[in-house]
C-alpha positions, -999 to 999 in steps of 0.1 A, spaced: -146 104 -170 -171 75 -168 -177 78 -206 -140 76 -213 -137 44 -191 -166 28 -209 -151 34 -243 -117 21 -232 -132 -10 -217 -151 -17 -249 -120 -13 -270 -100 -35 -246 -127 -62 -247 -128 -61 -285 -90 -63 -288 -87 -92 -264 -115 -111 -282 -100 -104 -316 -65 -116 -306 -71 -142 -280 -74 -170 -305 -41 -163 -321 -12 -187 -314 12 -176 -287 48 -186 -291 70 -197 -263 88 -164 -261 80 -143 -230 93 -112 -213 113 -117 -181 112 -99 -148 136 -72 -162 113 -65 -191 136 -80 -217 129 -109 -240 134 -144 -227 141 -174 -249 138 -201 -223 107 -205 -202 104 -207 -164 76 -209 -138 56 -232 -160 22 -243 -148 11 -279 -152 -20 -267 -171 -21 -257 -207 -45 -247 -234 -51 -254 -271 -46 -226 -295 -66 -220 -327 -46 -246 -345 -51 -273 -318 -15 -272 -304 -10 -273 -267 5 -240 -252 23 -242 -219 13 -217 -193 43 -195 -186 36 -165 -164 61 -138 -157 53 -110 -133 72 -79 -122 69 -44 -107 87 -12 -116 112 1 -90 138 28 -85 116 56 -100 105 32 -128 141 27 -140 144 -10 -132 123 -40 -127 118 -64 -98 105 -99 -102 71 -105 -84 63 -140 -71 26 -150 -75 10 -164 -44 -2 -200 -51 0 -216 -17 -24 -216 13 -2 -192 31 -22 -165 49 -52 -162 26 -74 -154 57 -52 -123 63 -70 -103 36 -74 -69 53 -50 -46 34 -38 -27 64 -25 -59 80 -6 -68 48 15 -36 53 19 -36 91 14 -60 119 -2 -34 142 -26 -6 133 -50 19 149 -81 21 128 -118 28 131 -128 -8 135 -144 -16 102 -129 -30 70 -121 -1 47 -120 25 74 -92 50 81 -61 36 97 -26 46 110 2 21 115 14 17 151 48 9 138 67 41 131 89 27 103 58 14 85 42 48 82 43 65 48 54 101 43 55 99 5 18 103 -3 12 132 -26 -23 141 -13 -26 144 25 -62 130 27 -51 97 11 -27 87 39 -54 71 62 -66 50 32 -35 43 12 -34 5 19 -68 1 3 -59 20 -29 -43 7 -61 -20 33 -78 6 30 -105 34 23 -80 15 -8 -69 8 -24 -103 22 -58 -111 28 -63 -149 26 -96 -167 37 -115 -197 18 -148 -203 15 -175 -229 -21 -182 -218 -47 -159 -202 -44 -156 -165 -74 -148 -142 -75 -145 -105 -106 -141 -84 -108 -133 -47 -140 -130 -28 -147 -127 10 -180 -122 28 -195 -124 62 -221 -110 86 -259 -107 85 -279 -83 63 -273 -47 74 -239 -57 90 -224 -76 61 -188 -73 48 -178 -80 12 -144 -78 -5 -140 -87 -42 -108 -86 -63 -107 -96 -99 -76 -97 -122 -76 -107 -158 -45 -105 -181 -33 -120 -213 -9 -114 -242 -21 -100 -274 12 -111 -290 45 -123 -274 56 -87 -268 23 -70 -257 3 -78 -226 -29 -61 -214 -49 -66 -182 -78 -53 -161 -83 -54 -124 -112 -45 -102 -112 -43 -64 -143 -36 -42 -147 -33 -5 -183 -29 8 -187 -32 46 -217 -20 66 -199 -23 99 -216 -35 131 -220 -1 146 -242 28 135 -232 50 106 -200 30 99 -205 19 63 -175 20 39 -174 15 2 -142 15 -18 -134 4 -53 -106 7 -78 -107 -1 -115 -74 -4 -135 -63 -10 -170 -26 -18 -174 -4 -28 -202 32 -36 -209 51 -38 -242 87 -48 -250 103 -55 -284 141 -53 -289 153 -21 -274 119 -3 -268 97 -9 -237 65 7 -225 43 4 -194 9 21 -191 -16 24 -163 -51 40 -163 -69 37 -130 -95 53 -107 -100 49 -69 -132 59 -51 -138 59 -14 -170 66 5 -170 64 43 -197 71 68 -182 89 98 -198 82 132 -172 100 154 -169 69 177 -193 58 204 -206 84 229 -193 64 260 -168 36 261 -187 21 290 -215 11 265 -189 -14 252 -170 -24 283 -198 -25 309 -229 -36 290 -241 -64 268 -258 -41 244 -258 -52 207 -233 -32 186 -261 -18 163 -279 -3 192 -250 16 207 -252 54 202 -225 72 183 -215 108 181 -223 115 144 -253 102 125 -252 120 91 -215 127 84 -196 112 55 -163 115 36 -158 110 -1 -124 107 -18 -116 101 -55 -84 95 -73 -76 92 -111 -42 82 -125 -27 81 -160 8 67 -160 31 60 -191 67 49 -187 89 44 -218 125 33 -222 148 30 -252 181 10 -252 211 25 -269 243 6 -279 253 -29 -287 228 -56 -276 243 -80 -250 230 -114 -242 229 -123 -205 220 -158 -191 208 -158 -156 190 -187 -138 183 -204 -172 168 -172 -187 184 -154 -216 179 -117 -215 192 -87 -234 206 -55 -221 221 -23 -236 248 0 -223 225 29 -220 187 32 -214 168 65 -220 136 68 -199 107 91 -200 78 89 -175 45 108 -176 23 108 -145 -10 126 -142 -31 125 -111 -64 141 -101 -76 139 -65 -104 152 -44 -117 150 -8 -150 160 6 -165 161 41 -202 166 47 -224 167 78 -260 178 77 -268 171 113 -241 189 134 -236 177 170 -225 206 191 -215 182 219 -190 166 195 -177 196 176 -178 220 207 -175 256 197 -156 249 165 -180 264 139 -161 289 117 -184 290 87 -219 274 94 -236 261 125 -262 241 106 -243 221 80 -207 213 69 -193 209 34 -155 211 32 -137 202 -1 -101 201 -14 -92 192 -49 -57 186 -63 -43 178 -98 -7 171 -106 14 163 -136 50 150 -135 75 146 -163 106 126 -155 136 122 -178 163 97 -169 194 82 -184 207 49 -171 242 36 -176 239 -2 -170 267 -17 -149 294 -38 -166 283 -24 -200 305 6 -204 343 8 -206 345 41 -188 323 31 -158 319 -4 -144 292 6 -119 257 13 -128 246 50 -128 214 68 -132 208 106 -137 175 124 -142 154 155 -137 118 156 -127 93 185 -132 61 186 -111 32 209 -114 3 209 -89 -30 227 -88 -51 230 -56 -86 241 -53 -95 248 -17 -111 274 6 -92 306 13 -98 336 35 -104 365 11 -114 391 38 -124 392 75 -150 364 80 -152 358 43 -140 326 25 -142 312 -10 -128 283 -31 -97 294 -50 -71 278 -72 -35 279 -61 -6 266 -82 28 253 -71 57 235 -88 89 217 -81 120 208 -101 142 180 -89 176 165 -98 182 128 -94 215 108 -93 222 72 -84 251 48 -84 246 11 -80 262 -23 -81 234 -50 -82 249 -78 -102 276 -89 -77 277 -125 -65 279 -117 -28 275 -79 -25 249 -55 -38 245 -18 -31 229 13 -44 231 50 -34 205 76 -45 205 113 -41 176 138 -48 176 176 -47 148 200 -54 166 230 -69 136 252 -76 99 255 -66 77 252 -35 100 225 -20 132 242 -29 163 228 -11 145 196 -1 169 167 -4 171 130 2 202 107 4 196 70 6 220 40 8 211 3 8 236 -26 9 231 -63 10 260 -87 18 254 -124 15 274 -149 35 286 -170 5 267 -164 -27 233 -149 -34 215 -182 -36 226 -190 0 197 -167 12 219 -158 42 233 -124 49 232 -88 62 215 -56 51 226 -21 60 206 11 52 209 48 58 187 77 48 189 114 54 161 137 42 149 172 46 113 178 34 88 206 33 56 198 51 26 191 30 10 221 13 -23 217 32 -5 216 65 6 252 60 -29 267 55 -64 253 57 -99 267 63 -126 242 72 -158 246 91 -144 229 122 -107 232 120 -86 261 106 -49 270 106 -24 293 90 11 283 99 47 288 89 63 254 92 100 245 90 114 217 70 112 183 86 146 165 88 150 128 95 181 106 98 174 68 97 200 40 99 193 3 100 209 -31 101 194 -66 95 204 -102 95 184 -126 74 184 -164 69 159 -177 44 167 -214 50 158 -211 87 131 -184 80 146 -160 104 151 -122 103 162 -98 130 170 -61 126 169 -26 141 164 9 129 172 42 146 154 74 135 163 110 146 136 135 136 138 173 138 107 195 133 84 165 136 50 176 122 19 161 137 -18 168 145 -19 179 182 -45 177 209 -67 202 191 -67 182 159 -46 209 141 -10 207 128 19 214 152 57 210 150 79 196 178 103 222 192 130 197 198 143 165 182 127 131 187 144 98 184 128 64 177 145 31 182 128 1 165 138 -36 168 121 -64 149 122 -102 148 106 -127 126 110 -165 130 90 -194 116 92 -226 136 82 -260 122 75 -291 143 63 -319 119 31 -306 104 28 -278 130 39 -243 122 45 -214 146 52 -182 127 61 -152 150 66 -115 143 76 -91 170 83 -53 169 97 -33 198 98 5 198 110 33 220 101 70 214 121 97 232 89 119 234 58 98 241 37 129 246 42 139 209 50 105 192 34 78 213 41 42 202 34 8 217 66 -7 232 57 -41 218 36 -54 190 31 -91 182 16 -111 154 15 -148 161 1 -173 135 1 -209 146 -14 -237 125 -14 -273 114 -9 -280 77 -10 -311 56 -19 -325 21 -41 -354 11 -50 -374 -20 -15 -370 -36 -15 -333 -30 -49 -326 -46 -63 -314 -12 -44 -291 11 -55 -283 47 -44 -256 71 -61 -248 104 -49 -226 131 -52 -196 154 -37 -161 148 -32 -135 175 -25 -98 173 -14 -78 203 2 -46 213 10 -30 247 -11 -1 259 -2 34 247 -20 67 239 -35 54 207 -46 83 185 -80 99 182 -96 106 148 -111 138 135 -137 131 107 -138 168 97 -102 166 84 -98 128 80 -67 128 101 -56 110 133 -44 133 161 -30 131 196 -51 124 227 -41 121 264 -75 109 277 -67 72 281 -43 45 270 -55 18 247 -42 -16 238 -30 -46 260 -58 -66 243 -52 -97 222 -74 -102 191 -78 -138 183 -89 -153 149 -96 -190 144 -95 -202 108 -96 -232 84 -79 -229 50 -84 -254 21 -68 -259 -13 -85 -280 -39 -61 -280 -69 -59 -243 -78 -89 -232 -57 -82 -220 -22 -110 -214 4 -111 -202 40 -135 -200 69 -126 -177 97 -142 -167 130 -128 -133 135 -123 -118 169 -133 -151 185 -125 -138 220 -148 -107 218 -172 -121 245 -144 -136 267 -128 -116 295 -121 -79 290 -142 -61 264 -118 -32 261 -112 -38 224 -108 -2 212 -83 5 184 -85 43 183 -100 65 210 -138 57 212 -135 35 182 -141 -2 191 -132 -29 166 -161 -51 153 -173 -79 176 -171 -116 165 -180 -124 129 -180 -156 109 -163 -149 75 -155 -171 45 -139 -166 11 -121 -181 -18 -93 -175 -43 -98 -190 -77 -70 -190 -103 -74 -197 -140 -46 -202 -165 -67 -206 -196 
């Protein structure tokens, strides 16, 4: 695989070098993937082409949505904003339980933020750190675009480093190619806590007349030392012992995860071309789009421990009492065919409609029980065939809605279904930024294949689980002018599947309901900003689905500009807090969070103090993370026996180039 990547990178580098000097025209591809005649989002910089003419920097960015059948514009971040909030888990949820170190396993404390869509069970605690085809942002640019993010902090042996590099440019007005590389390398401040994660991605988009193509080739690798938490919480709360001297449960355990993706999405427009002018852009659409998507994924998870601690694992030694080596591998291939009838394009149907079929084949390699007290690695194959249907109206001036239905008619997940409805009603027209959202979803899903049967050295199970059913309804009011959002969601879950007190899967015998309310409001007093996010939750069964009743993220800062806007300054304090609850424990041998009833955790504010600067297109930050670590209570545990890192000075920069 490494050889293939080296060859591809060399070919890419040669292609970019060969074509980079050619003149780029003003044409670009818009957020919907169609050709645009008029330019928008122009940068004040430019570059000279090979003939000496100035080329304006016009950058279009978008993501594929709705099973890759449509495109959503993506706004590039160019302001100071929250550049110090770089930890990926806090970009997806304001409150999380994690193992304390950047890059370590996590679980959101907000129920509606938890993902149930991950195809490989062992990726769920690391999903926010990974870059997969669903996360890719595609570009069309008139000049090369490069973005560099770097963050570092801590002394040698306890250092933390995060690097993100993105480079993209057009080979011609219709074809864009890019490369991204992300790296997290964090030693951690406690023993045997080092994490190292990286992803490397090549992506490309092409659009000419009625044909479009998107391609992604990427790999993710995760290596995490597992320390099992500290041996006694009192070593944190009742002593002044340095973090690196505190004893942990495991000294030679580690997990390794790998992920490889190949993704190709193609569309072909049929019918008479129609010109559409929207927000000064001219785009082209067709009555019918035919789509074909190929997605190949290869995944693996390993857990090794060469120095088994019997005090930690107890009597759970099913295979070997001296060493542990558990492994699960999975490969999958999906073929998806869809036909899209674009709205307002067909005489016989004014609404938009989408119909499709998806075929999925999966191959697992994992340990199986072949006879009494005998196990071996075996291959097992499963497949699923699914029908997809959708109706939508997304071009209305004040009302947009879409309805999606999915049904697995054959295979391992036979009779699984999902019904989803989303509606947005603006008060006035869309550009008012003021309105309501309503949502509803009903789904019935087969539990993950690995949750049915697994044989590890420390945990084993052989279960017959029922389908998990969930009904979720929500309502939200938003006002962009006043930067205000308030909403609520209600979830009713039957056959809720979870990892119980013994760190093995279980199913709830009765239904569980979760009520979630959330509020976001940004206040401005002159140059002072008070940005507040609150989430309240109530679970009908706290013993099976414990949740904090209140989670808060408060970011308060002063912001100003100097020297005619050439220098920007932002300095402030951010606070994260959640009420106490039975935060989960973590089992390294399966890489999963599970229930505990030993003690409640939380009721502790984590305070960060930061300074952000902007010098033209370069942004820098300095942050003293967990500034209150040595003040007051030291009960700063995130998961059971897993403290967050003590105070650390960190700094970083974002450097953007348009030429």
